[in-house]
N, C-alpha and C positions, 0 to 999 in steps of 0.2 A: 705549092709547098717550097719547091725549090726557089721561086723568086723571093719567097720570104726569108729563106736561109740566106740567100745572097744579100738581101738587104741588111740582114743582122750582121753578116760577116764584114759588110762594108761600113757598118755603124760602129763596130767595137773599137776600131783604130781611133776613130774620131772622139769616142767617149773616154778613151784612156788618155789621149792627147790632151783633150780639155780638162780632164782631172789633173793631170801633171801641171798644166799650164796654171790651172786654178790654185794648186798647191804652191807653186812658185810664186804666183802673184801674192798668196796670203804670207809666204815666208818674207817676200819683199816689203809687204805692208806691215809685218811684225817688227822687221828690221828698221824700217823707216820711223815707225812709232816708238821704237826703243831709243833710237837717236834723237828723236824729238824730245822724249822724256827726259834722256840724259842732258841734252842741252838745256831744257826748260828748268831742270832741277839745278844746273850749273848757273842759269841766270838767277834763280830764286834764292840761291844760297846766300848771297850778300844781304838779301832783305830780311832774314832771320836775325841779324845783329842790330839791336836797337842803338841807335845813336843818343848820347846824353847831351841835353841841351843846357847851356848855362842858365842860372837863375836870373830872374828879372831884376834889375838894380832897385834898391829902395830909393823912394823919392825923397826929397829934401824935407818936405812937410813931414812924413813919417819919421825920419831920422830925428828931427827936432822934437817931435812928440815922445819918442823912446827916451832921448836924452833928458827931457823934462821930467819923464816918470822916474827915470834912475836918479836924478838929483833929489826929487822928493822923497824917494825911499831912503837914501844916504842921509838926508837931513832928519827924517823921522827917527832912524836908527840912533843918530847922535843925540837927538831930544831924549830918547827912552834911556840911553846910556846915562845922560846927566841927570835925569830925574832919579834913576836907580841909586846913583852915587849920592845924591842929595838926601834921599831916603835912608840909606845906610848911615851917613854921617848923623842924620837927625835922630834916628833909633839909638845910635851909640851915645849921643849927648844925652838924650832922656834917660838912658840907663845910668849913665854917671851922675845925673842931677838926682835920681830916685836913690841911688845908693848914698850920696852925700846927705840928702834929706833924712833918710833912715838913720844913718849913723849920727847925725846931729841931734835927732830927737832922742836917741839913747843917751848920748853924752850929756844932753841938757838935764836929763833926770838924775844923773851921777854927780854933777856939780856941787850940788848941797852936800853930799857925802864927802867928796874931796875937801870941801870947806871945813866940815866938822874934824876930818883928820889933822889939817892944819892947825886947827884951834887947840886940838889935843896936844900936838907936838910942841906949841908955845906955852903949854899949861906949866905952872910950877907945882901942881898939886902932888899928893903921895901916889904910891904905887897902886893903893887900892882905888883911889879917885881915878888915876889913869885907866885902870882896868875897867871900871864901871863906864867911863866915857867911850871906850873902845866897844864895849858891848852894846852901848846905845847906837853907835855908829854901825855896827853890824846888823842890829835890828832894822836900822833905817835902810841899809842896802837890801836887806831880805824883803822890805816892803816894796822898794822900786822893782826889784825882780818879779815879786808877785803881780805888780801892775803890767808888767810886761809878759805874764803868763809863764814865767821861768820858776819851776818847782824843784827843789831838792829831791833826790831819790831816796826813798826809805831805805835804812840800812840796818842799824843795830837792832837785833831781835827778829828780823825778817829772815825768811828762808833765802838760802843763797839762789840767786837767778843769775846765770851767765849772761843773760841779755842786758842786764842793767849794772851788774856787778863784776868787778875783776878782782880775783883772789890774790893777795899777796903771800899768804901763808895760811897755816893752821895753827890753832892753840887749843890745848886740851882744857875743856870746860864741862864740869858737870852739872852745873846750873842752867844750861841752855841745851835745847835738842841739837842732835847731830845735824851738821850741815846747816846751821844757821850762823848769820853774822854776829860775830863777837865784838869786833871793833871797826871803827870806821876811820881810816887813816886820811883819805881825801874824799870830800863830798862830791857826789855826782849830781848833775842838773839835767833837767828835760825842758824842753820848749814845746808845750802841749803834750803830743805824742811822740815828739822826735827826741831821741837821746842826743844831748849836747856832748856829754862825756860820762863815762860809768864811774860808779863809786869805787874807790880803792879799798879793800876790806880784808880783815883776817877772818877766817871761817872756823867755827867752833867744832872741836872734835870730842865727842862724849864717848869715853871708853865703856860706860855702863851700858848705853844703848847698843854700841858695836858688838859687846860681848854677848848681849841676849839675842 
């Protein structure tokens, strides 16, 4: 028993010494590893910044190809612009030609009417003959307007319609219904369903009907 205790007492300093030595060695290893990691981090830091490399130069063939494509696009735009300008001028010319054609066809139909007016002015007949001649010319003009589908707006005796009539005033009439056209001062005309100008009229005011 004593021999065993002696062995134990002899071993305790060795174990403590070896433990401290081991811990010291561990601390040195940790310090060394920390320095290595620090130095390693310091060496790897520059690697984290990426360097920008300049682009590769364009070859002469590619440059010539891009230049040719650019020239083709510019030429195409110029051609389209010229075509658009020509189309605009052609449309304007056709519009003017159509207007001149329409005006000419209308004037051509009224030329005989103008001829008859000139003959009436050169006539040496009486007032009654001149009046009857002018009435024939008016009838001729009305026929031309009918061919062009231009019709007079009905006025006298019709109910006043503000869509086709323009009232110049009112007159008292007991022989016409109230708010009907009594007189036509200027004739109105319509081209098919389109109103060219309203008829200028006076409207009848019937006091008998208003009093009732």
